[in-house]
C-alpha positions as CSV (number, residue, x, y, z in Angstrom):
1,M,116.0,132.3,155.7
2,D,114.2,132.3,158.9
3,D,112.6,128.9,158.5
4,P,114.4,126.4,156.2
5,R,110.7,125.4,154.7
6,K,109.7,128.7,153.8
7,I,110.4,128.9,149.5
8,P,112.5,132.2,149.3
9,T,110.4,135.2,147.6
10,I,111.8,138.1,145.5
11,Q,111.4,140.5,149.1
12,D,113.8,138.2,150.8
13,V,116.3,138.8,148.0
14,A,115.7,142.5,147.7
15,R,116.4,142.2,152.2
16,H,119.7,140.1,151.8
17,A,120.9,142.8,149.1
18,K,119.5,145.4,150.4
19,V,117.7,146.6,147.4
20,S,114.0,147.0,146.4
21,A,112.2,144.3,144.9
22,A,111.8,146.2,141.7
23,T,115.6,146.4,141.3
24,V,115.7,142.6,142.2
25,S,113.2,142.2,139.2
26,R,114.9,144.7,137.1
27,V,118.1,142.8,137.5
28,L,116.8,139.1,137.2
29,S,114.7,140.5,133.8
30,N,117.9,142.3,132.6
31,S,116.1,145.3,132.0
32,G,116.6,149.0,133.4
33,R,119.8,150.5,134.3
34,V,121.2,149.0,137.4
35,S,125.0,149.2,138.3
36,E,127.1,146.3,138.2
37,S,127.8,146.4,142.0
38,T,123.9,146.1,142.8
39,K,123.9,143.2,140.0
40,A,126.5,141.3,141.7
41,R,124.7,141.9,145.2
42,V,121.4,140.8,143.9
43,H,123.0,137.5,142.4
44,V,124.7,136.6,145.3
45,A,121.7,137.0,147.0
46,V,119.7,135.1,144.8
47,Q,122.3,132.0,145.6
48,T,122.5,132.8,149.5
49,T,118.7,132.8,149.3
50,G,118.0,129.8,147.2
51,Y,115.7,131.8,145.2
52,T,114.3,130.7,141.8
53,I,111.8,132.6,139.6
54,N,108.1,131.7,140.1
55,Q,107.5,130.7,136.0
56,A,103.5,130.7,136.9
57,A,103.6,134.1,138.1
58,R,106.0,135.2,135.2
59,T,103.7,133.5,132.7
60,L,100.7,135.3,134.1
61,R,102.9,138.6,134.3
62,M,104.4,138.4,130.9
63,Q,101.4,136.7,129.1
64,R,103.6,134.5,127.9
65,A,104.9,131.1,128.9
66,K,108.5,130.6,127.1
67,T,107.4,127.0,126.6
68,I,106.7,125.0,123.2
69,L,104.8,121.8,123.2
70,M,106.3,119.5,121.0
71,A,103.7,116.2,120.2
72,L,105.1,113.0,118.1
73,P,104.1,109.6,117.5
74,G,106.9,108.4,119.6
75,I,110.9,108.8,120.1
76,G,111.7,105.4,119.1
77,N,112.5,106.2,115.4
78,P,115.5,107.8,114.9
79,F,114.2,110.5,113.1
80,Y,111.7,111.8,115.6
81,S,114.7,111.7,118.3
82,T,117.0,113.5,115.7
83,V,114.1,116.6,115.3
84,L,113.8,116.2,119.4
85,E,117.2,116.9,119.9
86,A,117.1,119.6,116.8
87,A,113.8,121.4,118.7
88,M,115.5,121.4,122.0
89,Q,118.2,122.8,121.2
90,V,116.9,125.9,118.9
91,A,114.3,126.5,122.0
92,T,117.0,126.5,124.6
93,A,118.9,128.9,122.6
94,R,116.0,131.3,122.3
95,G,115.5,130.8,126.2
96,Y,112.0,128.9,125.5
97,G,111.5,125.1,127.4
98,L,109.9,122.3,125.3
99,L,107.5,120.1,126.9
100,V,107.3,117.1,124.9
101,T,104.4,114.6,124.8
102,C,103.9,111.4,123.0
103,R,100.5,110.4,124.3
104,L,97.8,112.3,122.9
105,G,95.1,110.0,124.5
106,D,91.6,108.8,122.4
107,D,90.9,112.1,120.4
108,P,94.3,113.9,120.1
109,A,92.6,116.9,118.2
110,R,91.0,118.0,121.3
111,W,93.6,117.2,123.7
112,L,95.8,119.8,121.8
113,R,92.9,122.6,121.3
114,D,92.3,122.1,124.9
115,Y,95.8,122.5,126.2
116,Y,96.6,125.0,123.5
117,V,94.0,127.3,124.5
118,S,94.8,127.4,127.9
119,N,98.1,129.3,127.6
120,R,100.6,127.2,128.9
121,E,102.7,127.1,126.0
122,D,103.4,129.9,123.1
123,G,103.8,127.4,120.4
124,L,103.3,124.0,119.1
125,L,105.4,121.5,116.8
126,L,102.9,118.8,115.7
127,L,105.0,115.6,114.4
128,T,102.5,112.7,112.8
129,E,103.0,110.1,111.1
130,R,100.1,110.7,108.9
131,W,100.7,112.1,105.2
């Protein structure tokens, strides 16, 4: 990279690996046929340039956030921390991130609705003390 302050792009990785940006994309998303030697060059280029996938751009393109919102009353109760740990393990195993919130403001239903319709997550786990 010429400028150490510049965030590396997929084009930087492609130049370094001497492949197209489309090939880099195929390697990083594990789609399409790419030779093992090309995959290796791309992975070396990713490490060398410090490239990380732009999750916001990926979410827009795929129309999926790969994130689950988990809202719970608190983590002080061992029951909730146990559920949280299990949810994290399952989400991670399936390639999802888990966003956890314990504070929902004065109007929890509105906060959850507004957050959910913003497409920042693909699912919602809602734990409550109310039955």
